[in-house]
C-alpha positions in Angstrom: 116.6 -67.2 -128.4 116.9 -64.1 -126.3 116.4 -63.1 -122.7 115.8 -59.5 -121.8 115.3 -56.8 -119.2 113.5 -53.5 -119.5 115.5 -50.3 -120.1 114.0 -47.0 -118.7 112.0 -45.2 -121.4 113.6 -47.0 -124.3 112.1 -50.5 -124.4 113.7 -53.9 -124.1 117.4 -54.7 -123.9 117.7 -58.2 -125.1 120.7 -60.6 -125.0 121.2 -63.9 -126.8 120.3 -66.8 -124.6 122.0 -69.5 -126.8 125.6 -68.8 -125.6 124.6 -69.4 -122.0 122.8 -72.6 -123.0 125.8 -73.8 -125.0 128.2 -73.0 -122.2 126.6 -75.3 -119.7 128.7 -78.3 -118.8 128.8 -81.1 -116.2 130.5 -80.0 -113.0 129.6 -76.3 -113.2 128.6 -74.7 -109.9 126.1 -71.8 -110.3 123.9 -69.7 -108.2 120.2 -69.9 -108.9 116.9 -68.4 -108.1 113.5 -70.1 -108.8 110.0 -69.0 -108.0 107.8 -72.0 -108.2 104.5 -73.4 -107.1 105.5 -76.5 -105.0 102.5 -78.8 -104.7 101.6 -82.4 -104.2 98.7 -84.4 -105.5 96.4 -85.9 -102.9 94.4 -88.9 -104.1 90.8 -89.6 -103.1 89.1 -92.9 -103.9 86.8 -92.5 -106.9 87.8 -88.9 -107.5 90.4 -87.0 -109.4 93.5 -86.1 -107.3 93.6 -82.7 -105.9 96.8 -80.5 -106.1 97.6 -79.1 -102.7 100.2 -76.4 -101.9 103.2 -77.2 -99.8 103.4 -74.6 -97.1 106.5 -75.3 -94.9 110.0 -74.4 -96.0 111.2 -78.0 -95.3 108.4 -79.5 -97.6 109.1 -76.9 -100.2 112.8 -77.7 -100.3 112.1 -81.4 -100.4 109.9 -80.7 -103.4 112.8 -79.0 -105.2 115.3 -81.7 -104.2 112.9 -84.3 -105.6 112.9 -82.6 -109.0 116.5 -81.6 -109.3 117.9 -84.7 -111.0 115.3 -84.7 -113.7 116.0 -81.0 -114.1 119.7 -81.6 -114.7 121.3 -80.5 -111.4 122.0 -81.4 -107.8 122.1 -79.0 -104.9 125.3 -79.3 -102.9 125.2 -79.7 -99.1 126.8 -77.3 -96.6 129.1 -79.5 -94.5 129.6 -76.7 -92.0 125.9 -76.8 -91.0 125.1 -80.5 -91.4 126.1 -83.3 -93.8 122.5 -83.2 -95.1 121.9 -79.4 -95.2 121.3 -78.4 -98.9 122.6 -75.0 -100.0 119.2 -73.6 -100.8 116.8 -71.4 -98.8 113.2 -70.4 -99.3 113.7 -66.7 -99.3 110.0 -65.7 -99.8 106.6 -67.2 -100.1 103.4 -65.7 -101.4 99.8 -66.7 -101.4 98.1 -65.5 -104.6 94.4 -65.5 -105.5 93.0 -64.0 -108.7 90.1 -64.5 -111.0 90.4 -66.5 -114.2 87.9 -67.0 -117.0 87.7 -70.5 -118.4 87.3 -71.5 -122.1 83.5 -71.8 -121.5 83.3 -68.3 -120.1 82.9 -69.3 -116.5 84.9 -67.4 -113.9 86.7 -69.2 -111.2 89.4 -68.2 -108.7 93.0 -69.4 -109.1 94.8 -70.0 -105.8 98.6 -70.3 -105.9 101.3 -70.5 -103.2 104.7 -69.6 -104.5 108.1 -70.2 -103.0 111.2 -68.4 -104.1 114.3 -70.4 -103.7 117.9 -69.1 -103.7 120.9 -71.3 -103.6 123.7 -73.2 -105.4 123.4 -75.9 -107.9 125.9 -78.3 -109.6 125.2 -79.2 -113.3 125.0 -83.0 -113.7 123.1 -83.2 -117.0 123.5 -80.1 -119.3 120.9 -81.3 -121.8 118.3 -81.7 -119.1 119.2 -78.3 -117.5 118.8 -76.7 -121.0 115.3 -78.1 -121.2 114.6 -76.9 -117.7 115.8 -73.4 -118.5 113.6 -73.2 -121.6 110.6 -75.1 -120.4 110.5 -74.2 -116.7 110.0 -76.4 -113.6 106.9 -77.5 -111.8 103.3 -76.4 -112.1 102.0 -72.9 -112.3 104.1 -71.9 -115.3 101.0 -70.3 -117.0 101.0 -67.9 -114.0 104.7 -67.0 -114.1 106.1 -69.8 -111.9 108.9 -72.2 -112.8 111.5 -69.8 -114.3 115.0 -70.8 -113.2 117.6 -68.1 -113.4 121.3 -68.7 -113.1 124.4 -66.6 -112.2 128.1 -67.4 -111.8 129.0 -68.4 -108.3 131.5 -65.7 -107.2 132.2 -67.2 -103.8 
């Protein structure tokens, strides 16, 4: 498995991804960035539930915190701010709308609201985090959402 970045006028510069995946262990603290499509399902009696975008930073952060354990990590708190202040921010949001052609050939618009998270995480389940890194997190993965990227915490 490889991860890559573009090189000017040459093509792709790829690096093996397996060493990073194998290096993960419980207790590691890492910086992360995630652009996701935080949503909630709203049920209506007698109808399918409707997926609705979360629009406030507080709701978007709660969405991430609610998925963290299953994704193999926790987000530490910043005691200097508050005993309950997670070390994550929503650094950007975007509302996206674009056409999509269905399998039957019909055209319909796709509406997504993305949130980009930046913060720290602590690895609690390396196997679950490996799955998260390779499978993504949340909905909207077909449209480029859900990719979690990691970097060493240099602080």
